[in-house]
C-alpha positions in Angstrom: 314.7 168.0 30.7 313.1 169.4 33.7 312.7 173.3 33.1 314.9 175.4 35.0 317.2 178.7 35.6 319.8 179.9 37.5 318.1 182.7 39.8 319.5 185.5 41.3 319.7 185.7 45.6 319.4 189.8 45.8 318.0 190.4 48.6 318.2 187.1 50.4 319.0 183.5 49.2 315.3 182.7 50.1 314.6 185.1 47.4 315.6 182.6 45.2 313.2 179.8 45.4 310.1 181.9 46.0 311.3 183.4 42.3 311.4 179.9 40.8 308.0 179.6 42.6 307.0 183.0 40.6 307.7 181.4 37.6 306.3 178.0 38.2 309.7 176.6 37.6 310.5 173.3 39.8 314.4 173.7 39.9 316.7 176.3 39.8 320.2 176.9 40.0 321.8 179.7 42.5 325.2 180.8 43.7 325.1 180.3 48.0 328.2 182.9 48.1 330.1 185.1 46.4 331.6 183.1 43.4 334.9 185.2 42.9 335.8 185.1 46.6 337.8 182.6 48.7 336.0 183.6 52.0 332.5 184.5 52.4 329.9 185.4 55.5 327.8 182.3 56.1 324.4 181.8 55.7 322.4 183.5 58.8 319.8 180.5 60.6 316.9 182.8 59.9 317.6 183.0 56.2 318.3 179.1 55.7 315.2 178.1 57.5 313.4 180.9 55.2 315.2 178.8 52.4 314.6 175.6 53.6 310.7 176.1 53.8 310.3 178.4 50.3 312.5 175.5 48.6 310.6 172.3 49.8 309.7 169.9 46.6 312.5 171.6 44.5 315.1 170.9 42.9 317.8 173.3 43.7 321.5 173.2 42.4 324.4 175.5 44.0 327.5 176.4 41.9 330.9 176.5 43.4 333.3 179.3 43.6 334.8 179.8 40.1 338.1 179.8 42.1 338.8 177.0 43.0 341.5 174.7 41.5 342.7 172.0 43.1 345.2 171.0 39.9 347.0 174.3 40.8 350.9 174.3 40.4 350.1 177.2 43.4 350.3 174.9 47.0 348.4 178.5 48.2 345.9 177.8 45.8 345.4 174.0 46.6 344.6 174.7 50.0 342.3 177.9 49.6 340.5 175.6 47.3 340.5 172.7 49.8 338.9 175.0 52.1 336.7 177.1 49.7 335.1 173.5 48.8 334.0 172.2 52.1 332.7 175.4 53.2 330.3 175.6 50.0 329.6 171.8 51.2 329.0 172.6 54.4 326.5 175.5 53.4 324.7 173.3 51.0 324.2 170.6 53.5 322.6 173.2 55.7 320.4 174.6 53.0 319.4 171.1 52.2 320.6 171.5 48.3 320.7 168.5 46.3 323.5 169.2 44.0 326.7 171.0 43.6 328.6 171.9 40.4 332.3 172.7 40.4 334.5 173.0 37.3 337.1 171.0 37.1 340.3 173.4 37.2 343.0 173.8 34.9 346.6 171.8 34.9 349.1 174.3 34.3 351.4 172.8 32.1 351.5 169.9 34.4 349.9 167.9 32.0 345.9 166.9 31.6 347.0 163.3 33.5 348.5 164.9 36.3 345.3 167.1 36.6 343.5 164.4 36.7 345.1 162.8 39.1 345.3 165.8 41.7 341.7 166.9 41.3 340.3 162.9 41.8 343.0 162.8 44.6 341.3 166.4 46.2 337.9 164.9 45.6 338.3 161.9 47.2 340.3 163.6 50.5 337.0 166.1 50.9 333.7 164.8 50.0 333.5 162.2 52.5 334.4 164.7 55.2 330.5 166.2 54.9 328.1 163.3 55.5 325.0 165.2 54.3 326.6 167.0 52.1 325.2 167.6 48.4 325.7 165.1 45.3 329.5 167.0 43.5 328.6 167.3 39.7 331.9 168.1 37.4 331.3 170.4 34.9 332.4 169.8 31.3 334.6 173.0 30.0 335.1 174.5 26.5 338.9 173.9 26.7 340.8 176.9 27.2 344.0 177.2 27.9 344.9 174.3 30.3 341.4 173.2 31.5 340.6 169.8 32.5 337.2 168.3 31.2 336.6 169.9 27.7 336.6 165.8 26.6 333.9 164.0 28.0 336.9 160.9 28.7 337.9 163.4 31.0 335.3 163.8 33.6 334.9 160.3 33.2 338.6 159.4 34.3 338.2 162.1 37.5 334.9 160.3 38.6 336.5 157.0 38.1 339.8 157.8 39.9 338.3 159.3 42.8 337.8 155.9 44.1 333.9 158.0 45.7 331.8 157.7 42.5 329.0 157.4 44.8 329.4 161.1 45.8 330.1 162.6 42.2 327.8 162.8 38.8 328.6 165.1 35.9 326.9 168.4 35.0 326.5 169.5 31.4 327.0 172.9 29.7 326.0 172.9 26.1 328.0 176.1 25.6 330.8 174.2 26.7 330.6 171.3 25.3 330.0 173.4 21.9 333.1 175.0 22.4 335.0 172.3 23.0 333.7 170.6 19.4 330.5 168.6 20.3 328.0 169.8 17.7 324.4 169.6 19.0 322.6 172.0 16.2 320.3 169.9 14.8 318.5 166.4 15.6 321.2 164.2 13.8 324.4 166.0 15.5 321.9 165.8 19.0 321.4 162.4 18.8 324.9 161.8 18.6 326.3 163.8 21.5 323.3 161.9 23.8 325.0 158.9 22.8 327.9 160.2 23.8 326.6 160.9 26.9 325.5 157.8 28.0 328.5 155.5 26.6 331.2 157.9 28.2 329.5 158.9 31.1 326.5 157.1 31.5 322.4 158.2 31.9 322.1 157.7 35.0 325.5 159.6 36.7 324.2 163.1 34.7 322.2 165.4 36.9 321.8 168.9 35.5 322.3 170.4 32.3 323.3 174.0 31.8 321.8 175.6 28.6 323.2 178.2 26.5 323.2 179.1 23.4 327.1 180.3 22.1 328.3 184.0 21.0 331.6 181.8 19.3 331.9 179.0 16.7 332.4 175.6 17.3 335.9 174.1 18.6 336.6 177.6 19.7 337.9 176.3 22.6 335.9 179.6 24.2 332.7 180.0 26.6 330.6 182.7 25.4 327.1 182.2 26.7 324.2 183.4 24.2 320.0 184.1 24.5 319.2 180.8 22.9 318.3 181.0 19.1 320.6 184.1 18.9 324.1 182.3 18.7 325.8 179.7 16.6 324.2 176.6 18.7 320.5 177.5 17.2 317.4 177.3 18.8 316.7 173.9 17.0 319.7 171.9 18.5 318.9 173.2 22.4 315.3 172.3 21.8 316.2 169.1 20.1 318.5 168.0 23.6 315.4 169.7 25.9 313.4 167.3 24.7 315.7 163.9 24.4 314.1 161.2 26.0 316.9 159.6 27.8 317.8 163.4 29.7 313.6 163.6 30.7 314.6 163.5 33.9 317.5 165.6 34.4 317.3 169.4 35.2 317.7 171.9 32.5 319.1 175.0 33.6 319.0 178.2 31.6 322.2 180.4 32.3 321.9 182.9 29.3 322.6 186.6 29.9 320.4 189.3 31.9 317.9 188.8 34.2 315.9 186.0 35.8 313.1 186.8 33.9 315.1 186.9 30.8 316.4 183.2 31.8 313.4 182.2 32.0 311.7 183.4 28.3 314.9 181.4 26.9 313.8 178.2 28.8 309.9 179.0 27.4 311.3 178.9 23.9 312.2 175.5 24.4 309.1 174.4 25.9 307.3 175.7 22.9 305.7 173.3 20.0 306.8 174.7 16.7 
């Protein structure tokens, strides 16, 4: 994979790519707005120009609001989700960001098939409205509650039924996969997992990875990020996945707890030779 980290935008959004350059990383992920609010201020023209200049030549990924849920039983939440996604797509378009990661949502007891239908329908309606926007990356989930996307087949079903497959790819989170029951702890289990990714999602459609160790056991249906080598996935599994030839073109973004420098220290562990 291509080594990267989730990087802070403290002090201005343009500071994030500058930090990546300081760390000698060619890719990274940011939040373009507060991910726990429905409404945010727009980025100023001056900061847009600074960000574009600072990020030239880098692969930048944005993460959409955690509040977005197109499968909600509450029509008001669905409507707010529509507005929030379009605003995020437009921010990314303005900033020149290539990829936008989104959690699929939760069906809230309507059933997985209905949830998939509602999510794909919303994406079919919204994504084509932002012509030069980023590719949307559906992120797998750990499977807590009624969340959609803990099985790779569910992510594929959303994309396949959207009828706009060219606008949608995937982002795979290791802690989420571990929580959902996919084992990635050694060379054998990683090899099997990579084959599953290729056969179910397709290697060309996987555009990013979120790399995390996990505080919780495999198949716990819980999402608890941990520093590499300090959790139940382990450094060997993460290193094998990071070095898988099939994924050599994919950004691998450390999303571990703490500061930018701590995440950079984690990603360097995967770069080190044993």
